MDTraj code that builds the backbone (N, CA, C; nanometers):
import mdtraj as md
import numpy as np

residues = "MET THR ARG ASN ASN THR GLU ARG ARG ARG THR ALA ALA GLY GLY VAL LEU VAL ALA ALA THR VAL ALA MET GLY LEU ILE ALA GLY SER PHE TYR VAL PHE ALA CYS GLY VAL MET PRO GLY LEU ALA ARG SER ASP ASP ARG VAL TYR VAL GLU VAL MET GLN ASP ILE ASN LYS VAL ILE GLU ASN PRO VAL PHE PHE LEU SER LEU VAL GLY ALA LEU PRO LEU THR GLY ILE ALA ALA TRP GLN LEU ARG SER SER GLU ARG LEU ARG GLY TRP VAL TRP ALA ALA LEU ALA ALA TYR ALA LEU ALA PHE VAL PHE THR VAL ILE VAL ASN ILE PRO LEU ASN ASP ASP LEU VAL GLY ALA GLY ASP PRO ALA ARG ILE THR ASP PRO ALA ALA VAL ARG GLU GLU PHE GLU ASP PRO TRP VAL ALA TRP ASN LEU VAL ARG ALA ALA LEU SER THR LEU ALA LEU GLY CYS LEU ALA ARG ALA LEU VAL LEU TYR GLY ARG ILE ALA ARG PRO ALA ARG ALA HIS LEU PRO SER ALA ALA ASP SER ALA".split()
xyz = np.array([
    [-7.4762, -6.6399, 5.1981],
    [-7.5334, -6.7598, 5.2545],
    [-7.6586, -6.7242, 5.3437],
    [-7.7492, -6.7897, 5.3359],
    [-7.8837, -6.7981, 5.4261],
    [-7.8540, -6.7968, 5.5622],
    [-7.9286, -6.7438, 5.6218],
    [-7.9203, -6.7875, 5.7581],
    [-7.9217, -6.9190, 5.8147],
    [-8.0198, -6.9907, 5.7440],
    [-8.0240, -7.1639, 5.7544],
    [-7.9140, -7.2246, 5.7290],
    [-7.8416, -7.1852, 5.6118],
    [-7.7047, -7.2496, 5.5676],
    [-7.6092, -7.2112, 5.6744],
    [-7.5944, -7.1132, 5.7050],
    [-7.5070, -7.0616, 5.8304],
    [-7.5263, -7.1240, 5.9579],
    [-7.6724, -7.1443, 5.9861],
    [-7.7099, -7.2215, 6.1059],
    [-7.6510, -7.3789, 6.1022],
    [-7.6616, -7.4142, 5.9872],
    [-7.6445, -7.5572, 5.9586],
    [-7.5001, -7.5779, 5.9569],
    [-7.4073, -7.5200, 5.9227],
    [-7.2736, -7.5249, 5.9140],
    [-7.2379, -7.5037, 6.0465],
    [-7.2799, -7.4261, 6.1398],
    [-7.2481, -7.3760, 6.2682],
    [-7.2808, -7.5215, 6.3582],
    [-7.3835, -7.5728, 6.3400],
    [-7.4317, -7.6908, 6.4022],
    [-7.3514, -7.8327, 6.3554],
    [-7.3178, -7.8242, 6.2190],
    [-7.2132, -7.9266, 6.1861],
    [-7.0688, -7.9187, 6.2543],
    [-7.0441, -7.7991, 6.2676],
    [-6.8928, -7.7617, 6.3344],
    [-6.9102, -7.8136, 6.4813],
    [-7.0123, -7.7601, 6.5269],
    [-7.0331, -7.8002, 6.6853],
    [-7.0563, -7.9627, 6.6938],
    [-7.0948, -8.0158, 6.5983],
    [-7.1109, -8.1705, 6.6195],
    [-6.9875, -8.2471, 6.6141],
    [-6.9071, -8.1812, 6.5129],
    [-6.7614, -8.2369, 6.4956],
    [-6.6888, -8.2244, 6.6121],
    [-6.6802, -8.0779, 6.6538],
    [-6.6341, -8.0361, 6.7929],
    [-6.6462, -8.1413, 6.9053],
    [-6.7803, -8.1858, 6.9388],
    [-6.8068, -8.2637, 7.0228],
    [-6.7512, -8.3918, 7.0190],
    [-6.7555, -8.4384, 6.8920],
    [-6.7010, -8.5591, 6.8624],
    [-6.5391, -8.5810, 6.8530],
    [-6.4878, -8.4878, 6.8289],
    [-6.3386, -8.4604, 6.8634],
    [-6.3277, -8.4722, 7.0077],
    [-6.3719, -8.4207, 7.0771],
    [-6.3673, -8.3838, 7.2377],
    [-6.3733, -8.5157, 7.3051],
    [-6.5142, -8.5967, 7.2530],
    [-6.5348, -8.7202, 7.2899],
    [-6.4058, -8.8263, 7.2654],
    [-6.3775, -8.8425, 7.1444],
    [-6.2817, -8.8938, 7.1041],
    [-6.1215, -8.8930, 7.1896],
    [-6.1088, -8.7662, 7.2112],
    [-6.0186, -8.7291, 7.2545],
    [-6.0081, -8.7758, 7.4171],
    [-6.1135, -8.7489, 7.4582],
    [-6.1322, -8.7893, 7.5955],
    [-6.1329, -8.9378, 7.6283],
    [-6.1599, -9.0072, 7.5254],
    [-6.1480, -9.1590, 7.5230],
    [-5.9840, -9.1978, 7.5216],
    [-5.9110, -9.1338, 7.4276],
    [-5.7828, -9.1872, 7.4088],
    [-5.7040, -9.1126, 7.5369],
    [-5.7234, -8.9967, 7.5614],
    [-5.6502, -8.9401, 7.6856],
    [-5.6613, -9.0269, 7.8087],
    [-5.8044, -9.0586, 7.8071],
    [-5.8210, -9.1506, 7.9457],
    [-5.7700, -9.2906, 7.9313],
    [-5.7410, -9.3410, 7.8445],
    [-5.6286, -9.4550, 7.8077],
    [-5.5266, -9.4758, 7.8451],
    [-5.4588, -9.3492, 7.7795],
    [-5.3245, -9.3199, 7.8555],
    [-5.2833, -9.3148, 7.9759],
    [-5.4159, -9.2252, 8.0380],
    [-5.4111, -9.2082, 8.1791],
    [-5.4339, -9.3411, 8.2606],
    [-5.5133, -9.4147, 8.2190],
    [-5.5130, -9.5393, 8.3073],
    [-5.4083, -9.6532, 8.3033],
    [-5.3597, -9.6254, 8.1734],
    [-5.1990, -9.6976, 8.1658],
    [-5.0992, -9.6269, 8.2582],
    [-5.1001, -9.5148, 8.2626],
    [-4.9790, -9.4424, 8.3362],
    [-5.0160, -9.4680, 8.4980],
    [-5.1336, -9.4505, 8.5197],
    [-5.1466, -9.4412, 8.6617],
    [-5.2134, -9.5602, 8.7274],
    [-5.2349, -9.6841, 8.6801],
    [-5.2827, -9.7790, 8.7092],
    [-5.2302, -9.9002, 8.6466],
    [-5.2239, -9.9180, 8.5201],
    [-5.1711, -10.0620, 8.4517],
    [-5.0536, -10.0694, 8.4666],
    [-4.9762, -9.9585, 8.4133],
    [-4.8160, -9.9947, 8.4457],
    [-4.7749, -10.0070, 8.5771],
    [-4.8169, -9.9264, 8.6719],
    [-4.7729, -9.9489, 8.8151],
    [-4.8084, -10.0686, 8.8722],
    [-4.9156, -10.1160, 8.8177],
    [-4.9651, -10.2357, 8.8702],
    [-4.8903, -10.3608, 8.8214],
    [-4.8539, -10.3664, 8.6729],
    [-4.7662, -10.4490, 8.6167],
    [-4.6089, -10.4328, 8.6626],
    [-4.6050, -10.3240, 8.7123],
    [-4.4609, -10.3126, 8.7667],
    [-4.3946, -10.4009, 8.8904],
    [-4.5327, -10.4463, 8.9695],
    [-4.5107, -10.5346, 9.0951],
    [-4.5010, -10.7064, 9.0425],
    [-4.5205, -10.7206, 8.9136],
    [-4.5351, -10.8345, 8.8727],
    [-4.3690, -10.9169, 8.8285],
    [-4.3422, -11.0462, 8.8540],
    [-4.2353, -11.0615, 8.8017],
    [-4.2165, -11.0623, 8.6467],
    [-4.0845, -11.0819, 8.6021],
    [-4.0409, -11.0670, 8.4724],
    [-4.1185, -11.1273, 8.3579],
    [-4.1355, -11.2499, 8.3887],
    [-4.2298, -11.3230, 8.2747],
    [-4.3891, -11.2946, 8.2837],
    [-4.4400, -11.2810, 8.4132],
    [-4.5811, -11.2409, 8.3958],
    [-4.5956, -11.0848, 8.3377],
    [-4.5001, -11.0072, 8.3596],
    [-4.5116, -10.8803, 8.3034],
    [-4.4942, -10.8696, 8.1388],
    [-4.4231, -10.9449, 8.0907],
    [-4.4133, -10.9882, 7.9484],
    [-4.5223, -11.0316, 7.8690],
    [-4.6118, -11.1354, 7.9588],
    [-4.7123, -11.2017, 7.9308],
    [-4.8227, -11.1080, 7.9086],
    [-4.8470, -11.0629, 8.0234],
    [-4.9672, -10.9540, 8.0347],
    [-4.9720, -10.8392, 7.9323],
    [-4.8403, -10.7799, 7.9314],
    [-4.8301, -10.6785, 7.8296],
    [-4.8278, -10.7450, 7.6728],
    [-4.7935, -10.8489, 7.6495],
    [-4.8204, -10.9142, 7.5162],
    [-4.9652, -10.9382, 7.4773],
    [-5.0475, -10.9794, 7.6039],
    [-5.1916, -11.0035, 7.6106],
    [-5.2532, -10.8858, 7.5774],
    [-5.2186, -10.7808, 7.6720],
    [-5.2604, -10.6296, 7.6289],
    [-5.2751, -10.5934, 7.5083],
    [-5.1250, -10.5919, 7.4378],
    [-5.1145, -10.5475, 7.2861],
    [-5.2152, -10.6094, 7.1971],
    [-5.2326, -10.7350, 7.2140],
    [-5.3023, -10.8096, 7.1465],
    [-5.4672, -10.7717, 7.1434],
    [-5.4997, -10.7793, 7.2567],
    [-5.6598, -10.7370, 7.2791],
    [-5.6835, -10.5890, 7.2401],
    [-5.5897, -10.4907, 7.2684],
    [-5.6098, -10.3630, 7.2519],
    [-5.6262, -10.3178, 7.0828],
    [-5.5532, -10.4053, 7.0117],
    [-5.6106, -10.3695, 6.8740],
    [-5.7217, -10.4331, 6.8224],
    [-5.8253, -10.3381, 6.8458],
    [-5.9406, -10.3721, 6.7899],
    [-6.0321, -10.2396, 6.7540],
    [-6.1237, -10.2645, 6.6797],
    [-6.1962, -10.1270, 6.6185],
    [-6.2475, -10.0206, 6.7048],
    [-6.3074, -10.0699, 6.8321],
    [-6.3261, -9.9642, 6.9082],
    [-6.1916, -9.8676, 6.9559],
    [-6.0982, -9.9333, 7.0128],
    [-5.9889, -9.8397, 7.0636],
    [-5.9232, -9.7789, 6.9424],
    [-5.9207, -9.8453, 6.8142],
    [-5.8775, -9.7708, 6.7094],
    [-5.9439, -9.6361, 6.6582],
    [-6.0857, -9.6429, 6.6903],
    [-6.1747, -9.5520, 6.6614],
    [-6.1454, -9.4163, 6.7384],
    [-6.1212, -9.4322, 6.8647],
    [-6.0758, -9.3094, 6.9202],
    [-5.9309, -9.2752, 6.9076],
    [-5.8330, -9.3984, 6.8976],
    [-5.6847, -9.3649, 6.8931],
    [-5.6812, -9.2735, 6.7337],
    [-5.7362, -9.3328, 6.6453],
    [-5.7227, -9.2711, 6.5164],
    [-5.8306, -9.1662, 6.4816],
    [-5.9319, -9.1731, 6.5269],
    [-6.0322, -9.0701, 6.5057],
    [-6.0273, -8.9705, 6.5716],
    [-5.9546, -8.9441, 6.6921],
    [-5.9412, -8.8181, 6.7341],
    [-5.8587, -8.7296, 6.6402],
    [-5.7735, -8.7730, 6.5815],
    [-5.6982, -8.6899, 6.4978],
    [-5.7659, -8.6195, 6.3576],
    [-5.8311, -8.6933, 6.2799],
    [-5.8936, -8.6331, 6.1929],
    [-6.0234, -8.5577, 6.2294],
    [-6.0886, -8.5884, 6.3327],
    [-6.2096, -8.5084, 6.3794],
    [-6.1599, -8.3858, 6.4394],
    [-6.0290, -8.3718, 6.5225],
    [-5.9912, -8.2668, 6.5702],
    [-5.9469, -8.1711, 6.4298],
    [-5.8857, -8.2013, 6.3391],
    [-5.8525, -8.1701, 6.2335],
    [-5.9723, -8.1111, 6.1454],
    [-6.0745, -8.1693, 6.1376],
    [-6.1948, -8.1065, 6.0712],
    [-6.2371, -8.0217, 6.1433],
    [-6.2601, -8.0011, 6.2709],
    [-6.2974, -7.9042, 6.3686],
    [-6.2074, -7.8049, 6.3615],
    [-6.0871, -7.8141, 6.3460],
    [-6.0036, -7.6865, 6.3148],
    [-6.0402, -7.6349, 6.1934],
    [-6.0367, -7.7132, 6.0995],
    [-6.0897, -7.6547, 5.9591],
    [-6.2093, -7.5697, 5.9648],
    [-6.3031, -7.6529, 6.0242],
    [-6.4369, -7.5825, 6.0266],
    [-6.4484, -7.4553, 6.0928],
    [-6.3638, -7.4385, 6.1949],
    [-6.3680, -7.3178, 6.2950],
    [-6.2589, -7.2220, 6.2664],
    [-6.1866, -7.2162, 6.1706],
    [-6.0784, -7.1724, 6.1235],
    [-6.1057, -6.9997, 6.1214],
    [-6.2249, -6.9792, 6.1041],
    [-6.2574, -6.8230, 6.0842],
    [-6.3230, -6.7452, 6.2286],
    [-6.3225, -6.8502, 6.3336],
    [-6.3471, -6.8071, 6.4622],
    [-6.2176, -6.7692, 6.5436],
    [-6.1951, -6.6251, 6.5462],
    [-6.0859, -6.5844, 6.6208],
    [-6.0827, -6.6723, 6.7686],
    [-6.1894, -6.6596, 6.8489],
    [-6.2143, -6.7181, 6.9643],
    [-6.1910, -6.8535, 6.9889],
    [-6.2215, -6.9267, 6.8831],
    [-6.1993, -7.0781, 6.8865],
    [-6.0692, -7.1592, 6.8109],
    [-6.0209, -7.0947, 6.7455],
    [-5.9324, -7.1762, 6.6338],
    [-5.7914, -7.1902, 6.7092],
    [-5.7584, -7.0934, 6.7854],
    [-5.6499, -7.1286, 6.8593],
    [-5.6342, -7.2349, 6.9270],
    [-5.7482, -7.2738, 7.0264],
    [-5.7721, -7.3805, 7.0899],
    [-5.7875, -7.4881, 7.0209],
    [-5.8492, -7.5093, 6.9049],
    [-5.8713, -7.6208, 6.8545],
    [-5.7432, -7.6711, 6.7910],
    [-5.6562, -7.5480, 6.7386],
    [-5.5338, -7.5834, 6.6682],
    [-5.4401, -7.6395, 6.7367],
    [-5.4301, -7.5902, 6.8655],
    [-5.3298, -7.6292, 6.9784],
    [-5.3664, -7.7679, 7.0275],
    [-5.5075, -7.7968, 7.0191],
    [-5.5428, -7.9433, 7.0291],
    [-5.4908, -8.0354, 6.9311],
    [-5.5072, -7.9995, 6.8140],
    [-5.4684, -8.0776, 6.7053],
    [-5.3149, -8.1107, 6.7117],
    [-5.2419, -7.9993, 6.7296],
    [-5.1032, -7.9956, 6.7534],
    [-5.0383, -8.0846, 6.8513],
    [-5.1015, -8.0707, 6.9727],
    [-5.0642, -8.1792, 7.1024],
    [-5.1236, -8.2984, 7.0545],
    [-5.2273, -8.3308, 6.9982],
    [-5.2556, -8.4719, 6.9683],
    [-5.1626, -8.5204, 6.8722],
    [-5.1529, -8.4569, 6.7492],
    [-5.0715, -8.4902, 6.6442],
    [-4.9261, -8.5391, 6.7039],
    [-4.8882, -8.4787, 6.7716],
    [-4.7411, -8.5412, 6.8664],
    [-4.7622, -8.6629, 6.9450],
    [-4.8567, -8.6534, 7.0206],
    [-4.8831, -8.7966, 7.0958],
    [-4.9109, -8.8936, 6.9782],
    [-4.9750, -8.8771, 6.8674],
    [-4.9972, -8.9720, 6.8003],
    [-4.8597, -9.0119, 6.7097],
    [-4.7840, -8.9196, 6.6826],
    [-4.6652, -8.9356, 6.6215],
    [-4.5786, -9.0308, 6.7232],
    [-4.5770, -8.9948, 6.8333],
    [-4.5100, -9.0878, 6.9369],
    [-4.5644, -9.2306, 6.9664],
    [-4.6850, -9.2502, 6.9600],
    [-4.7384, -9.3378, 6.9413],
    [-4.7082, -9.4662, 6.8225],
    [-4.6883, -9.3980, 6.6981],
    [-4.6536, -9.4753, 6.6043],
    [-4.4807, -9.4897, 6.6053],
    [-4.4100, -9.3756, 6.6444],
    [-4.3004, -9.4188, 6.6275],
    [-4.2030, -9.4853, 6.7444],
    [-4.2599, -9.4776, 6.8643],
    [-4.2077, -9.5113, 6.9725],
    [-4.2835, -9.6450, 7.0418],
    [-4.4118, -9.6173, 7.0860],
    [-4.4977, -9.7027, 7.1451],
    [-4.5460, -9.8380, 7.0715],
    [-4.5812, -9.8319, 6.9734],
    [-4.6177, -9.9285, 6.8589],
    [-4.4904, -10.0285, 6.8464],
    [-4.3619, -9.9549, 6.7917],
    [-4.2753, -10.0657, 6.7831],
    [-4.2207, -10.1132, 6.9148],
    [-4.2257, -10.0439, 7.0053],
    [-4.1935, -10.1270, 7.1607],
    [-4.2777, -10.2404, 7.1662],
    [-4.4181, -10.2183, 7.1447],
    [-4.5229, -10.3437, 7.1521],
    [-4.4817, -10.4266, 7.0667],
    [-4.4509, -10.4214, 6.9290],
    [-4.4029, -10.5115, 6.8207],
    [-4.2880, -10.5928, 6.8752],
    [-4.1894, -10.5388, 6.9187],
    [-4.0711, -10.6125, 6.9788],
    [-4.1002, -10.7003, 7.0740],
    [-4.1989, -10.6356, 7.1710],
    [-4.2446, -10.7178, 7.2952],
    [-4.2914, -10.8318, 7.2219],
    [-4.3987, -10.8273, 7.1491],
    [-4.4521, -10.9543, 7.0973],
    [-4.3561, -11.0453, 7.0403],
    [-4.2707, -10.9693, 6.9494],
    [-4.1744, -11.0661, 6.8708],
    [-4.0834, -11.1379, 6.9494],
    [-4.0612, -11.1084, 7.1014],
    [-3.9789, -11.1848, 7.1849],
    [-4.0309, -11.3236, 7.1851],
    [-4.1405, -11.3476, 7.1491],
    [-4.1987, -11.4816, 7.1382],
    [-4.2633, -11.5203, 7.2837],
    [-4.2972, -11.6376, 7.2797],
    [-4.3738, -11.6984, 7.4001],
    [-4.3164, -11.6774, 7.5540],
    [-4.3960, -11.5918, 7.6244],
    [-4.3128, -11.5730, 7.7423],
    [-4.2452, -11.7209, 7.8139],
    [-4.3220, -11.7947, 7.8135],
    [-4.2860, -11.9434, 7.8894],
    [-4.1639, -11.9774, 7.8395],
    [-4.1184, -11.9476, 7.7092],
    [-3.9986, -11.9786, 7.6524],
    [-3.8934, -11.8937, 7.6151],
    [-3.9136, -11.7783, 7.6743],
    [-3.7936, -11.6661, 7.6644],
    [-3.7141, -11.6931, 7.7800],
    [-3.5757, -11.7016, 7.7227],
    [-3.4965, -11.7476, 7.8271],
    [-3.4288, -11.6389, 7.9217],
    [-3.4319, -11.5233, 7.8847],
    [-3.4193, -11.4002, 7.9688],
    [-3.5331, -11.2847, 7.9768],
    [-3.6560, -11.3091, 8.0646],
    [-3.7585, -11.2416, 8.0345],
    [-3.7105, -11.1111, 8.1029],
    [-3.6231, -11.1023, 8.2178],
    [-3.5982, -10.9862, 8.2775],
    [-3.5209, -10.8795, 8.1505],
    [-3.4296, -10.9461, 8.0424],
    [-3.3806, -10.8483, 7.9625],
    [-3.4863, -10.7883, 7.8571],
    [-3.5658, -10.8695, 7.8169],
    [-3.7180, -10.8611, 7.7335],
    [-3.7648, -10.7329, 7.8059],
    [-3.7922, -10.7365, 7.9383],
    [-3.8610, -10.6403, 8.0158],
    [-3.8012, -10.5076, 8.0166],
    [-3.6705, -10.5199, 8.0410],
    [-3.5735, -10.3974, 8.0559],
    [-3.5751, -10.3231, 7.9193],
    [-3.5841, -10.4078, 7.8028],
    [-3.5801, -10.3062, 7.6669],
    [-3.7063, -10.2529, 7.6876],
    [-3.8256, -10.3012, 7.7147],
    [-3.9440, -10.2443, 7.6880],
    [-3.9775, -10.1478, 7.8200],
    [-4.0077, -10.1704, 7.9136],
    [-4.0615, -10.1118, 8.0202],
    [-4.0378, -9.9711, 8.0325],
    [-3.9268, -9.9409, 8.0737],
    [-3.8919, -9.7935, 8.1176],
    [-3.9260, -9.6783, 7.9966],
    [-3.8878, -9.7270, 7.8637],
    [-3.9008, -9.6326, 7.7494],
    [-4.0531, -9.6226, 7.7378],
    [-4.1213, -9.7353, 7.7463],
    [-4.2608, -9.7409, 7.7123],
    [-4.3461, -9.6487, 7.8067],
    [-4.3201, -9.6587, 7.9407],
    [-4.3570, -9.5901, 8.0453],
    [-4.3843, -9.4469, 8.0186],
    [-4.2154, -9.3987, 7.9908],
    [-4.1942, -9.2769, 7.9796],
    [-4.2603, -9.2113, 7.8658],
    [-4.2757, -9.2851, 7.7504],
    [-4.3388, -9.2285, 7.6300],
    [-4.4884, -9.2147, 7.6621],
    [-4.5420, -9.3268, 7.7139],
    [-4.6875, -9.3245, 7.7495],
    [-4.7166, -9.1993, 7.8260],
    [-4.6287, -9.1518, 7.9154],
    [-4.6405, -9.0454, 8.0130],
    [-4.6637, -8.9151, 7.9089],
    [-4.5817, -8.9239, 7.8160],
    [-4.5812, -8.8070, 7.7035],
    [-4.7027, -8.8089, 7.6835],
    [-4.7429, -8.9187, 7.5928],
    [-4.8732, -8.9270, 7.5404],
    [-4.9897, -8.8859, 7.6306],
    [-4.9884, -8.9228, 7.7286],
    [-5.1037, -8.9047, 7.8153],
    [-5.0948, -8.7343, 7.8460],
    [-4.9992, -8.6935, 7.8700],
    [-4.9996, -8.5528, 7.8825],
    [-5.0301, -8.4697, 7.7559],
    [-4.9817, -8.5168, 7.6498],
    [-5.0224, -8.4378, 7.5383],
    [-5.1502, -8.4564, 7.4930],
    [-5.2239, -8.5821, 7.5147],
    [-5.3520, -8.5811, 7.4801],
    [-5.4462, -8.5400, 7.5811],
    [-5.4283, -8.5433, 7.6975],
    [-5.4708, -8.4580, 7.8216],
    [-5.4747, -8.3089, 7.7731],
    [-5.3828, -8.2426, 7.7335],
    [-5.3334, -8.0991, 7.6854],
    [-5.4570, -8.0795, 7.5648],
    [-5.4599, -8.1734, 7.4789],
    [-5.5465, -8.1552, 7.3630],
    [-5.6891, -8.1740, 7.4058],
    [-5.7020, -8.2502, 7.5147],
    [-5.8666, -8.2763, 7.5692],
    [-5.8849, -8.1412, 7.6215],
    [-5.8122, -8.0779, 7.6966],
    [-5.8378, -7.9383, 7.7690],
    [-5.8553, -7.8323, 7.6680],
    [-5.7853, -7.8378, 7.5672],
    [-5.7987, -7.7101, 7.4672],
    [-5.9469, -7.7461, 7.3748],
    [-5.9796, -7.8522, 7.3726],
    [-6.1009, -7.8854, 7.2875],
    [-6.2115, -7.8681, 7.3959],
    [-6.2145, -7.9022, 7.5115],
    [-6.3235, -7.8579, 7.6061],
    [-6.3178, -7.7022, 7.6277],
    [-6.2232, -7.6300, 7.6159],
    [-6.2236, -7.4745, 7.6475],
    [-6.2968, -7.4435, 7.4927],
    [-6.2526, -7.4997, 7.3900],
    [-6.3253, -7.4492, 7.2514],
    [-6.4598, -7.4925, 7.2697],
    [-6.4956, -7.6174, 7.3071],
    [-6.6449, -7.6388, 7.3243],
    [-6.7097, -7.5496, 7.4031],
    [-6.6669, -7.4909, 7.5203],
    [-6.7248, -7.3970, 7.6099],
    [-6.7527, -7.2562, 7.5321],
    [-6.6494, -7.2219, 7.4767],
    [-6.6358, -7.0937, 7.3796],
    [-6.7579, -7.1004, 7.2809],
    [-6.7441, -7.2305, 7.2170],
    [-6.8485, -7.2349, 7.0913],
    [-6.9913, -7.2210, 7.1679],
    [-6.9993, -7.3028, 7.2596],
    [-7.1419, -7.2818, 7.3325],
    [-7.1865, -7.1355, 7.3674],
    [-7.0892, -7.0399, 7.4052],
    [-7.1116, -6.9161, 7.4344],
    [-7.1484, -6.8318, 7.2861],
    [-7.0859, -6.8659, 7.2219],
    [-7.0871, -6.8059, 7.0709],
    [-7.2366, -6.8523, 7.0113],
    [-7.2437, -6.9803, 6.9947],
    [-7.3866, -7.0623, 6.9524],
    [-7.5124, -7.0219, 6.9920],
    [-7.5097, -6.9756, 7.1306],
    [-7.6292, -6.9618, 7.1993],
    [-7.6905, -6.8433, 7.1395],
    [-7.6227, -6.7313, 7.1527],
    [-7.6956, -6.5849, 7.1228],
    [-7.7498, -6.6055, 6.9846],
    [-7.6682, -6.6724, 6.8950],
    [-7.7150, -6.7037, 6.7511],
    [-7.8353, -6.7724, 6.7465],
    [-7.8415, -6.8878, 6.8209],
    [-7.9977, -6.9714, 6.8098],
    [-8.0766, -6.9025, 6.8784],
    [-8.0780, -6.7789, 6.9540],
    [-8.1832, -6.7022, 7.0353],
    [-8.2351, -6.5976, 6.9425],
    [-8.1668, -6.5579, 6.8360],
    [-8.2251, -6.4823, 6.7143],
    [-8.3016, -6.5425, 6.6145],
    [-8.2878, -6.6927, 6.6234],
    [-8.3524, -6.7491, 6.4992],
    [-8.4960, -6.7683, 6.5294],
    [-8.5913, -6.7652, 6.4173],
    [-8.7414, -6.7789, 6.4400],
    [-8.7609, -6.9443, 6.4888],
    [-8.8418, -6.9523, 6.5801],
    [-8.8790, -7.0786, 6.6299],
    [-9.0229, -7.1274, 6.5298],
    [-9.0387, -7.2426, 6.5668],
    [-9.1664, -7.2965, 6.4865],
    [-9.2752, -7.2203, 6.5442],
    [-9.2837, -7.1917, 6.6643],
    [-9.4123, -7.1103, 6.7244],
    [-9.4198, -6.9664, 6.6427],
    [-9.3235, -6.9230, 6.6120],
    [-9.2961, -6.7860, 6.5372],
    [-9.3877, -6.7850, 6.4201],
    [-9.3594, -6.8970, 6.3634],
    [-9.4331, -6.8999, 6.2013],
    [-9.5687, -6.9498, 6.2083],
    [-9.6212, -7.0049, 6.3141],
    [-9.7744, -7.0458, 6.3241],
    [-9.8713, -6.9404, 6.3556],
])
top = md.Topology()
chain = top.add_chain()
for i, resn in enumerate(residues, 1):
    res = top.add_residue(resn, chain, resSeq=i)
    for name in ("N", "CA", "C"):
        top.add_atom(name, md.element.get_by_symbol(name[0]), res)
traj = md.Trajectory(xyz[None], top)
């Protein structure tokens, strides 16, 4: 493989690693904001308001921008792991990020989304006869599993950030030895 092909592959891998890190940062931040702001704020609400606001949040969060980070972080991290598999210094960090976020994603799919669906399925909050029971079924498990998702995605973000720092240290010397446009003039 020529030096230009190697450099292009290295640059592409770096770009995917950056994209994975950004997507992971967005999703870790989303889970974090729910853990330390949204849910504690809603906890102060009465039962009917709590159910209504969470139903509204569940409806509006299902949008392409949010799904881009929620779903995109997983394949981007997987692609980065594959592209960087031959680097002993990087692969462990990226594979650890992939494993941590894969768990967070699985918990999202098997716990938090079904809880969201059940909450929406409870119906119009103004017509729910026992909003306290609906809230009780939802709140504690959702909050607990969101904390797990927040921790796992933050761990994944930290691993990707470490890989990005190491990638920068590895890529810098390689770029320093490449001929520049001025060298060929």
